[in-house]
N, C-alpha and C positions, 0 to 999 in steps of 0.2 A: 453410496451410503444413503439410505432412506431416512426421512424425517419421522421420528416416532413421537407423534403429538397425541396428547390426551385432551380431547375436546370436552368441554363442560358447558352448561347452560345452552344446550342445543335446542333451537326452536325452528319451526318450519313456517315460512311465509310464502304461500303459493308453492311453486316448484323449487324455491330457494331455501336452503338451510343456512341459518346463522349460528355460529358457535364461538366460544371464547377458549383460548389456549395460551400457553406461555411459549415464547420463541426460544431459540437456543441460547440467548443471552439473559433469559429470566424475565423479559418484559411481557406484560399482558397484551395480547393481540386479539383481534376479532376478525372473523372471516365470513364471507358470504359466498356460497357456491350453489349453482343451479344443478338440479338433479335430473333435468330433462335430457333425453338421449340426444347426443351430438350437439349440445349447446356450448359447453366449454367455458361458461362464465364462472370465474372464481377470483375473488380479490380479497386482500387483507387490509385492515384498517386499524388505526390506533385507538378509536373509541367505538363503543357498541352502537351508539346512535347512528353513526355514519354507515355501519354495516347493515343495520335494519332499514335505513333509508334506501340504500342500494337494493336491498331485497324487495322492498315495496315498489320501487320504480323500474325494476328489471323487466324487460320484455324479450322473450326468446325470438331470435330471428329465424330459427329453424322450425318448420311446421311439419 
């Protein structure tokens, strides 16, 4: 079963996109995901500031 998430407040910081969504239990979560090919960086956070900080400090290891 796939997760059907509706992302809102999507912003792009460099190659990383930060978005807000509700998880399956109705809690607000924030995610940061790198869109660079073969990078694979994606994490979830409880607050928006942490997700944006992760996006600003992320460095792709793949070149």
